[in-house]
N, C-alpha and C positions, 0 to 999 in steps of 0.2 A: 339527288336533290329534289327531283320531281316527286319521288315517292314521299319525301318528308312534307312537302307542301300539300300534297294530296291528303296525307294523313291528318295534318293540321286543319285543313278545310272540313274534312269529315268530322273530326273531333269537335270543332267549334259548332258545326251544325247540330250535332247530337246534343251538345251541352245546351244550346239555345232552345231546342225542342223540349228538353227536360225542364228547363226553367219555365217555359210557357205552360206546360202541363201542370206544374205546381201552382202557378198563379191563377189558372182557370178554375181550380177547385173552389176557391173562396169567392170568385165572382158569381158562380151559379147559386150559392146558398144565400137565402134572404136573411137568416139569423144564425148566430153562432152561440151555442150554449157552452158556458165555461163553468166547470165545477171546481171549486177551490178545495184543496186538501186540508184536513184538520191539522192544527198545530198542537204541540205538546209543550208544556212548561216544565213539568216535574222531571227531575233526573237529568237535566241538560244545563249547560252553561247559558245557552241562548235558546230562544224558541225555535223548534224544528218541526218539520212535517212529520206526521205520524208514521209514514213509510220510511223515513230516513233515520229513525232512532235505533239504538243498539238493543235496548231493553225490551222485554215483553210488557207492553203497555195496553191497558184496556181503558177506554174512555166512555163514561156514561154521561151523555149530554142532557140538556134540560128537557128535550122532548121525550127521551127514554124515562127520565125520572117522573115526568108528569103522566106518562101512559101506565107506569107501574103503580101509581097512586101510593108510593111509599112515603111514610112520614119520618122515619128515622133511618140512620145510617145502617143499622142492622138489617132492616127490611130490604134495602136496595143492594147490599152486599150479598144477600142470599141468592141473587140472580147470577152470580159468578160461580160456576161449578168448582173451580180450583180453590176457592176460599172456604174455610170451615168456621162457622159461628159456634163459639163455645158458650154454653149457658151455665151460669153460676147463680145459685139462689141468693147469695149474699152480695156478691160483687157485680152482678148483672151479666151482660153479654160481652164477650171478647172476640178477638179475631185470631185465626191461625192461618199462616201462609207457609206453604212448603214444609209443613211439619213443625214449624217454629211458631211460638205464640208469645203473648205477654209483652215483655220489654223488647222483643226482637222485631216488632211491627211498629213502624212510625206512622202516626196519623197527623197530618198537617192541615191547617186552615189558611189558605192563601200563602203557603210556603212557610208558615210559622207553626212550630210544634204545639200540639194541644197537650196541656199539662193536666194533672189530676189523676194519675194512675193509683189504683189501689191494688196492692200485690201484683203489680206489673200489668194490670188490665185497665183499659179505658172502657167504661160502659157505653156501648154503641147505641143503646136505647136513649141515652141522654142527648145525643147529637141530632138536632132537628134539621130537616132538609128544605124548609120553606125558603131560606135565603141562599140556597146553594144553586149555582148555575150549572156546574158540571163536576164530575168526579174522575180523577185520574188514578188508576190502580197500577202500580209497577211491581211485578213479582221479580225478586232477585235482590242481591245485595247492593245497597246504595250507601254503605257505611262511610265511604270517602266523602260523599256530598253531605250526608245528614247525620253522621255520628253513629255510634255503636248500636243505637236502637233500631236502625234500618237494615238489620242483617237479613231478615226474611223478605222484606218488601216495604213499600210506602204507599199510603193512601193520601192523596192531596185533594182537599175539598176547595173548590174555587167558587167564591161567593159571587152573587149577582152584582152588577155595577148599578150604582144609584143614578137614575135619570132625572129625578125631581122629587117633589113631595108625593108621598103615597101612604095610604093606610091599608093594611091587610089584616083581616080577621078570618080565621079558619078554625072550624071545630069538627071533630070526628068522634063518633061513638060506635062501638061495636057491641054486639050482643053478649060477648064473653066478659064484659065488664071493663073494657079498655076505653079510656076517655083521653082525648087529646084536644087541648084548647091552645091556640096560638094567635097572638096579635102582635103587630109591629107597626111602627111609624118610622118612615124614612124621610130625611130632609137633606137636600143637597145645598150646601152653602156656596154662595158666589164668592170667588176670590178676588 
């Protein structure tokens, strides 16, 4: 019985010393930096952290889009090595993922499919990035969630949220004869 009481006293003392050492760690630091994980919307039933998803997901956030100075979806997707941009003189540029292209790649804008395929290809040069906040690229089959077009993968364009009235005018000119003029007016209505 004495051995049991002695063991309990030693165990309680050790446990209280361990708790004190854990609480002292935070008392010494004057500030605590907390980094929040990125969440992913595409391919999940609910928003999840990027580290907790099952699929291979690449996220291009607004800072990456602005540093690359890309104007169209074709230009920003060329930064992902596993994607292949297909050029067609008549139909424009298309996308190939995992060896599949055309109707097997689903392109979404805020979770809604973009329509207007010609011969199975959506021209990526026609999709402007000025109102896009981030791009989520999922490689792999998502046919259960998005239908048969998502066999190779899915690209979800998430647009910027409207904070108030704003006017944006942007022009680009390149020496090879490429012109780009973009203007937009956004207005948030009060409910």
